[in-house]
C-alpha positions as CSV (number, residue, x, y, z in Angstrom):
1,X,67.2,51.6,29.6
2,X,69.3,48.5,30.1
3,X,68.2,45.5,31.5
4,X,70.1,44.8,34.7
5,X,70.1,40.9,34.3
6,X,71.1,40.3,30.4
7,X,72.1,43.9,29.5
8,X,69.7,43.9,26.7
9,X,68.1,47.3,26.0
10,X,64.4,47.6,27.3
11,X,62.2,50.1,25.3
12,X,60.8,52.8,27.7
13,X,57.8,52.2,29.4
14,X,58.4,48.3,29.5
15,X,58.9,46.7,32.9
16,X,59.8,43.4,31.3
17,X,62.9,42.4,29.7
18,X,61.9,41.0,26.1
19,X,65.0,38.9,25.9
20,X,65.1,37.3,29.4
21,X,61.7,37.9,30.4
22,X,62.8,39.4,33.9
23,X,61.3,42.6,35.3
24,X,63.3,45.6,35.3
25,X,62.9,49.0,37.1
26,X,63.0,52.3,35.4
27,X,65.8,54.3,36.9
28,X,64.6,56.4,39.8
29,X,61.6,54.3,40.6
30,X,61.3,52.7,44.0
31,X,62.1,49.0,44.1
32,X,64.6,46.5,42.9
33,X,64.5,44.3,40.0
34,X,63.0,40.5,40.9
35,X,63.7,37.5,38.9
36,X,60.5,36.1,40.3
37,X,57.9,36.4,37.3
38,X,54.6,37.5,38.1
39,X,52.2,34.5,39.3
40,X,49.5,33.1,36.7
41,X,45.7,33.0,37.8
42,X,45.0,29.4,39.0
43,X,42.7,27.2,37.4
44,X,40.0,25.1,38.9
45,X,40.9,21.6,39.2
46,X,38.3,19.2,37.4
47,X,37.5,16.5,39.8
48,X,36.2,13.1,38.5
49,X,32.7,12.3,39.0
50,X,32.1,9.6,41.3
51,X,29.0,7.3,41.0
52,X,26.4,8.4,43.9
53,X,25.4,5.0,44.4
54,X,26.3,1.5,42.9
55,X,25.3,0.9,39.2
56,X,24.4,4.9,39.0
57,X,25.8,7.8,37.8
58,X,24.8,11.5,38.4
59,X,21.7,10.3,40.2
60,X,20.8,8.3,36.9
61,X,21.2,4.3,36.9
62,X,23.4,2.9,34.3
63,X,22.3,0.2,31.9
64,X,24.2,-2.9,32.7
65,X,25.7,-4.8,29.6
66,X,23.6,-7.7,30.2
67,X,20.5,-5.7,29.7
68,X,21.7,-4.2,26.6
69,X,22.6,-7.6,25.0
70,X,18.9,-9.0,26.1
71,X,17.4,-6.1,24.6
72,X,19.3,-6.8,21.1
73,X,18.9,-10.5,21.6
74,X,15.0,-9.6,21.6
75,X,15.2,-7.9,18.2
76,X,15.9,-10.9,16.5
77,X,12.8,-13.0,17.7
78,X,10.7,-10.1,16.8
79,X,11.8,-9.5,13.3
80,X,11.4,-13.5,12.9
81,X,7.8,-13.3,13.9
82,X,7.2,-10.3,11.9
83,X,8.5,-12.1,8.8
84,X,6.6,-15.3,9.5
85,X,3.3,-13.3,10.1
86,X,3.9,-12.0,6.5
87,X,4.6,-14.9,5.0
88,X,1.7,-16.8,6.7
89,X,-0.5,-14.0,5.7
90,X,0.3,-14.4,2.1
91,X,-0.2,-17.9,2.4
92,X,-3.9,-17.6,3.7
93,X,-4.5,-14.9,1.4
94,X,-3.4,-16.7,-1.7
95,X,-5.0,-20.0,-0.5
96,X,-8.3,-18.7,0.6
97,X,-8.7,-15.1,-0.9
98,X,-10.8,-16.6,-4.0
99,X,-11.9,-20.1,-2.5
100,X,-14.5,-20.0,0.4
101,X,-13.0,-22.4,3.3
102,X,-14.6,-23.8,6.2
103,X,-14.2,-22.0,9.8
104,X,-12.8,-25.1,11.1
105,X,-10.1,-24.9,8.4
106,X,-9.5,-21.1,8.5
107,X,-9.7,-20.4,12.3
108,X,-6.4,-22.1,13.3
109,X,-4.4,-20.2,10.2
110,X,-6.1,-17.1,11.4
111,X,-4.9,-17.7,15.0
112,X,-1.4,-18.7,13.7
113,X,-1.2,-15.4,11.8
114,X,-2.3,-13.3,14.8
115,X,0.1,-15.0,17.2
116,X,2.9,-14.1,14.9
117,X,2.0,-10.5,15.1
118,X,1.7,-10.3,18.7
119,X,4.7,-12.2,19.3
120,X,6.8,-9.9,16.8
121,X,5.3,-6.7,18.3
122,X,5.8,-7.8,22.0
123,X,9.4,-8.8,21.3
124,X,10.1,-5.4,19.5
125,X,8.6,-3.4,22.6
126,X,10.5,-5.3,25.2
127,X,13.5,-4.4,23.1
128,X,12.6,-0.7,23.4
129,X,11.6,-0.8,27.2
130,X,15.1,-2.7,28.0
131,X,17.1,0.1,26.5
132,X,15.3,2.8,28.2
133,X,15.1,1.0,31.3
134,X,11.5,1.2,31.6
135,X,9.2,-1.1,33.6
136,X,7.3,-2.5,30.9
137,X,10.2,-3.8,29.2
138,X,10.9,-6.2,32.1
139,X,7.4,-7.0,32.5
140,X,6.8,-8.0,28.7
141,X,10.1,-10.0,28.7
142,X,9.2,-12.0,31.9
143,X,5.8,-12.6,29.9
144,X,7.7,-13.7,26.9
145,X,9.9,-16.2,29.1
146,X,6.7,-17.5,30.4
147,X,5.7,-18.2,27.0
148,X,9.1,-19.7,26.4
149,X,9.0,-21.9,29.3
150,X,6.1,-24.1,27.2
151,X,9.0,-25.0,24.4
152,X,11.9,-27.1,24.8
153,X,14.4,-24.9,22.7
154,X,12.9,-21.8,24.5
155,X,13.2,-23.4,27.9
156,X,16.9,-22.6,29.2
157,X,16.4,-19.2,27.9
158,X,13.3,-18.5,29.8
159,X,14.6,-19.9,32.9
160,X,17.8,-17.8,32.8
161,X,15.5,-14.6,32.2
162,X,13.6,-15.2,35.0
163,X,16.4,-15.7,37.3
164,X,18.0,-12.6,36.0
165,X,14.9,-10.2,35.7
166,X,13.6,-11.6,39.3
167,X,16.8,-10.2,41.3
168,X,15.9,-7.5,43.9
169,X,18.3,-5.3,41.9
170,X,16.6,-5.8,38.9
171,X,13.4,-4.6,40.4
172,X,14.9,-1.9,41.5
173,X,16.8,-0.9,38.4
174,X,13.4,-0.9,36.5
175,X,11.7,0.8,39.3
176,X,12.3,4.6,38.1
177,X,13.8,5.8,41.6
178,X,16.5,8.2,41.8
179,X,20.0,6.7,43.0
180,X,20.0,9.3,46.0
181,X,17.0,7.4,47.5
182,X,18.3,4.0,47.8
183,X,19.4,2.5,51.0
184,X,22.7,0.8,51.7
185,X,21.1,-2.5,51.1
186,X,19.2,-1.5,48.2
187,X,22.6,-0.3,46.6
188,X,24.4,-3.4,47.4
189,X,21.4,-5.5,45.9
190,X,21.9,-3.1,42.6
191,X,25.6,-3.6,42.4
192,X,25.1,-7.1,42.4
193,X,22.3,-7.5,40.0
194,X,24.3,-5.2,37.5
195,X,27.7,-7.3,38.0
196,X,25.6,-10.4,37.2
197,X,26.6,-12.2,34.1
198,X,23.1,-14.0,33.5
199,X,21.9,-11.4,31.3
200,X,24.6,-12.3,28.5
201,X,24.1,-16.1,29.2
202,X,20.2,-15.3,28.7
203,X,20.6,-13.2,25.4
204,X,23.3,-16.1,24.0
205,X,20.4,-18.5,24.5
206,X,17.8,-16.3,22.9
207,X,19.8,-15.6,19.9
208,X,20.7,-19.4,19.2
209,X,17.6,-21.0,18.8
210,X,16.7,-18.0,16.4
211,X,19.7,-18.8,14.2
212,X,19.0,-22.7,14.4
213,X,15.3,-22.0,13.2
214,X,16.7,-19.2,10.6
215,X,18.9,-22.5,9.4
216,X,16.0,-24.9,9.2
217,X,13.9,-22.4,7.7
218,X,16.4,-21.3,5.0
219,X,16.5,-25.0,4.2
220,X,12.5,-25.8,4.4
221,X,11.0,-22.9,3.1
222,X,12.6,-23.4,-0.4
223,X,11.6,-27.3,-0.1
224,X,7.8,-26.0,0.9
225,X,7.6,-23.8,-2.0
226,X,8.7,-26.3,-4.4
227,X,6.4,-28.9,-3.0
228,X,3.6,-26.4,-3.2
229,X,4.4,-25.7,-7.0
230,X,4.7,-29.6,-7.7
231,X,1.2,-30.0,-5.7
232,X,-0.6,-27.2,-8.0
233,X,0.9,-28.7,-10.9
234,X,-0.5,-32.4,-10.4
235,X,-3.8,-30.8,-9.5
236,X,-3.9,-28.8,-12.6
237,X,-3.4,-32.2,-14.6
238,X,-5.5,-34.0,-12.6
239,X,-8.6,-31.3,-13.2
240,X,-7.7,-31.4,-16.9
241,X,-8.2,-35.1,-17.2
242,X,-11.6,-34.5,-15.7
243,X,-12.7,-32.0,-18.3
244,X,-11.2,-34.3,-21.1
245,X,-13.4,-37.1,-20.0
246,X,-16.5,-35.1,-19.0
247,X,-16.1,-33.8,-22.8
248,X,-15.9,-37.3,-24.2
249,X,-18.9,-38.1,-22.1
250,X,-20.9,-35.2,-23.6
251,X,-19.9,-36.4,-27.1
252,X,-21.0,-39.6,-26.8
253,X,-24.6,-38.5,-25.4
254,X,-24.6,-35.4,-28.4
255,X,-23.7,-38.0,-31.1
256,X,-20.4,-36.5,-32.1
257,X,-20.3,-33.0,-30.7
258,X,-18.5,-31.4,-27.9
259,X,-19.7,-29.0,-25.5
260,X,-19.7,-25.3,-24.7
261,X,-18.4,-24.1,-21.1
262,X,-21.9,-24.3,-20.0
263,X,-23.2,-27.4,-21.3
264,X,-21.0,-29.5,-18.7
265,X,-22.1,-27.9,-15.8
266,X,-25.9,-27.5,-16.9
267,X,-26.3,-30.2,-19.7
268,X,-30.2,-29.8,-19.3
269,X,-29.8,-26.6,-21.3
270,X,-28.0,-27.9,-24.3
271,X,-29.3,-31.7,-24.2
272,X,-33.3,-31.7,-23.7
273,X,-33.1,-35.3,-23.2
274,X,-30.2,-35.3,-20.8
275,X,-31.8,-35.8,-17.1
276,X,-28.3,-35.7,-15.2
277,X,-27.4,-32.6,-12.9
278,X,-23.7,-32.4,-14.6
279,X,-21.3,-34.5,-16.4
280,X,-18.5,-35.9,-14.2
281,X,-19.8,-33.8,-11.3
282,X,-18.8,-30.6,-12.5
283,X,-20.9,-28.2,-10.6
284,X,-18.6,-25.2,-10.7
285,X,-17.3,-23.5,-13.8
286,X,-14.9,-25.4,-15.9
287,X,-12.9,-21.9,-16.2
288,X,-11.6,-19.6,-14.0
289,X,-8.7,-19.7,-11.1
290,X,-8.2,-22.5,-8.7
291,X,-5.4,-24.1,-7.1
292,X,-2.9,-21.4,-8.4
293,X,-3.7,-21.9,-12.1
294,X,-6.1,-20.6,-14.3
295,X,-8.0,-22.6,-16.6
296,X,-9.8,-21.6,-20.0
297,X,-11.7,-23.3,-22.8
298,X,-10.6,-22.5,-26.4
299,X,-13.7,-23.5,-28.5
300,X,-13.0,-24.9,-31.9
301,X,-15.4,-24.9,-35.2
302,X,-19.3,-25.4,-34.4
303,X,-20.5,-28.3,-35.3
304,X,-24.7,-28.4,-34.9
305,X,-25.3,-27.6,-31.3
306,X,-21.9,-28.3,-30.3
307,X,-18.3,-27.9,-31.0
308,X,-16.2,-29.8,-33.6
309,X,-13.1,-29.4,-31.3
310,X,-12.1,-28.0,-28.2
311,X,-8.9,-27.4,-25.9
312,X,-8.4,-26.7,-22.4
313,X,-5.5,-24.6,-20.9
314,X,-3.9,-24.3,-17.6
315,X,-1.4,-21.4,-17.0
316,X,0.2,-20.5,-13.4
317,X,-1.2,-17.5,-11.8
318,X,2.3,-16.4,-11.0
319,X,5.0,-18.2,-12.5
320,X,7.7,-19.9,-10.0
321,X,5.3,-19.4,-7.3
322,X,1.8,-21.2,-8.0
323,X,3.4,-23.2,-10.9
324,X,6.4,-23.9,-13.3
325,X,4.8,-25.5,-16.2
326,X,1.9,-24.6,-18.8
327,X,-0.8,-27.1,-19.8
328,X,-3.0,-27.9,-22.7
329,X,-5.6,-30.7,-23.3
330,X,-7.7,-31.3,-26.5
331,X,-10.1,-33.8,-27.9
332,X,-7.2,-36.3,-28.9
333,X,-7.3,-36.8,-25.1
334,X,-3.5,-36.2,-24.4
335,X,-2.6,-33.5,-22.1
336,X,0.5,-31.6,-23.2
337,X,3.2,-29.2,-21.5
338,X,5.1,-26.5,-22.2
339,X,7.3,-24.6,-20.1
340,X,8.2,-21.9,-22.5
341,X,5.5,-18.8,-21.9
342,X,6.4,-17.1,-25.1
343,X,4.7,-19.7,-27.5
344,X,0.9,-19.9,-27.8
345,X,-0.8,-23.0,-26.5
346,X,-3.9,-23.3,-28.7
347,X,-4.3,-22.7,-32.3
348,X,-8.1,-23.4,-34.3
349,X,-9.4,-25.0,-30.8
350,X,-6.4,-27.7,-30.2
351,X,-3.3,-27.6,-28.4
352,X,-0.6,-26.2,-30.5
353,X,3.4,-25.6,-30.7
354,X,6.3,-27.7,-29.9
355,X,4.8,-29.3,-26.6
356,X,5.4,-32.6,-24.9
357,X,2.9,-35.4,-23.8
358,X,2.2,-35.8,-19.9
359,X,2.8,-39.6,-19.3
């Protein structure tokens, strides 16, 4: 069969020409060829979704950008408070873990540690609540804003947070209601709240104090650590001087012999004629850990009921954190230091090595 439109040969049984794609009619069949192609089935036209109300899509509220920014901004002070909690807890544990402290000293520090922990958890909980548009997120943020009113640095952010989260539209946004149940007036209030820029301003004023305090902490914390190390070293030197003075007093009373450790705190057990309670007020053990240093007595050779020589050493519990230098004091009355931990400090009951005297 030949196509009447283009003259191409059409295979028997085909109703369309393979060249011009037009319909052909076999000879003897009724109907004439037409150049109109068979219409394709129509496809449904996708209609764009439209908000059912202001600030919502598909019946659910959309989270405004200001709320997202405020939620992200709350993460920073939350993490900062938890880091401060860890640092303060470590200081309290190291400072009072081995040495008992009176309640009037330890109670404020425990309160500070607890406050950091609670604030950190509240900030993180508020962030989660704001991101999920839960009512507790808004409530916690308002509580934190109330706390922020007490501070000069956090006061501007607190005022903006109240202005933003107390809007009628914000109350609707965190109410958990469906968008279809809102009245026209409520929709207008919701749209006004979601289009407000107060959330971005609040987030900015929340982050800026944290960045400023972080910069101050980055400068101040190393200085505090250095001051702590210097204080511990000074106290260790003072303790060694006291021990050397107590040994000198014991030597003068015992006619030339130095005291073992227990004879300084309980001299009556070593010197029956001595009626004092201790030498130089040494009521505690002359050995052990205190003020970030480990104190130890290294006795020399025996001399009658006492010692012919002695050496006291003081080494930091944690090098670089509780102290940098090691110290040694012996019967010469000189206190020596050696910052190198690889060499021994004592030999035969006297300070030994390439030491430098403390002036």
